[in-house]
N, C-alpha and C positions, 0 to 999 in steps of 0.2 A: 179389624183391628187397626189399632195406631201404632206408628214404629216405635212409641217409647214402651208400648206393652212388651217388645221383645225383650227390654231388659229385666224386666220383673217375672217373665215366662222363665228366663235362663236362671233367676233366683230363686224359683219354686223349690227344686230339688234343694239348694242349700236351708232352704228355711225347712221343708220337712226334718232333714235330716242334723238342723240344729247348729250347720255351720258359719251360718251368717253373725258378722259382727252387730254389736247391739244397734247401732246407728242402721244398719241395712234392714235390720230385723223391723226397727220401728217405722222405716220408709216402707217396706212392703206389707206392714200390716194396715198404714193407711191406704196403700193402692188398693188393699184386697175390698176396704170398704166401697169403692168406689168402682171397683171392674168386676162386672159379673163374671166375666167368661174366664179370669184368672181365680176367680171363687172355684167354679166349677171345674177346672184345670187342677185345682191345689186340691179338691175333694176326689178326684180321680186318681189324684198321687196318691193321697192317703189310705185310701181303698188298695190300692197296690200295693203299697208298702205293709199294710194289714195280712194281705193275702200271702206276701214272700216272705214275711216274717215268720207264720204258721206254717211255714214246709218245713219238711225234714228230709233228710237223706233214710232213704231204705236200707236196712241192714242186710246185707250180701249172707246169702247161708253158707254154712261151713261146708258144703261138700262142692260149693265153687271154687272157693279158696284151698281146697286139698285139689282139686281138677287145675287149678291154676299151677301151684308150687310144683306135683308132679308133673307136669309140662315141663316146667322151666328146667327141673331136674334132667329129665330125657332130655330135653334137647342139648344142656351141658355136658350129658353124659356122652351122646353121639358126637357132639364136637369135640370134645377131649378123645374120644376113640380115633376119630377121622387125622387128627393132628397127630396121635401117637404113631399112626398107619402111615400117616404122610413122611414122619421122620425117619421112620423104619425104612421104607422103600427108597429114600433119597440116600440113604447110608447106605443099602444093596445097591444103587445103580453107580454111586460114587467107587465103590469097593470095584466092582464090574469095570465102570471105565478105566480104574488103576491097574486090574490085572490085563485086560486088554491092550491098554498102551504099555504095558511092561512085558507081555509074552507076545504080542502080536505085532504092535508099529515099532517097536525096538528091536524086534528080530531082525537080523540082516539076511536071514535066509528067506525071507517073505519078499512075491515082487512089488514092486515100488505101484505098479498099476492096481494091485489087487488092495495094498495099503487105501490107496486115493480112492477105489472105488467104495471102502469100508467104512471109512472116513467120511466121506459126502452121502452116502446114505443113511449114517449115525446123525450127521449132523441135521440133515434133512428131516429124517423121524424125530429127534429132539423139537426143531421149529415147528414142525405140524402139531406136535404134542401139546406146546406148550401155547400156540395158536388158539389149538380147539378148547383148552383149559379156558384159559382167560376170556374167551368169545362167550362160552357158557357160565362162566362165572358173572360176565356182564350183564347176560340175559337174564340170569337167575335172581340177581339185587334188584333187576329193575322188572320184574313181572310182577303185575298189580296182580293177577288173578292166583298167586300160589295159595293164599290163605284159604281158597275156595275149594270145597269138598266137591268132586265130580262121581 
C-alpha cells in the first residue's frame, strides 16, 4: 500500500455516508478505479453499513419495566423512610441533650468531676458514632459487589 492510499482510506467512510464534497467524491471515485485494495475495503464498508442498518433494538417486555419501576419506588420509599427516621432521631437526641445540659450540667448541686466524666463520655460516644457511620457510608458507597446477590 502506498502512503497516498491512507488519504483515500480515511475518505472511504465519508464517501459511504455521503459526507464528501463534490470534488472529494470525484477524486475518490477516480482513485477507486485504479486501486483494488480500496475497492475491496469500500465493499466491506458497504456490507457493514447494510448489516448495521438492518439491525433493530429489541422491545423490552412489559414485566421488565414493571420490575424496574417498582424497584425504583421501593428504593425511594426506603430512602425517604430512613430520612424521616434520621430527622426524628436527631430531634430527640437534640432535646435529650438540651434536657441534660439544663438539668444536669447547669445544676450547681452536681459535682464538677461527675459533670466532666459524663461530658467526656458523651463526647467520646458521639465521636465514635460519627466515625463509625462515616466509615460505613464510605465503604458502602464504594462497594463494587453490593449489587451481587449471595
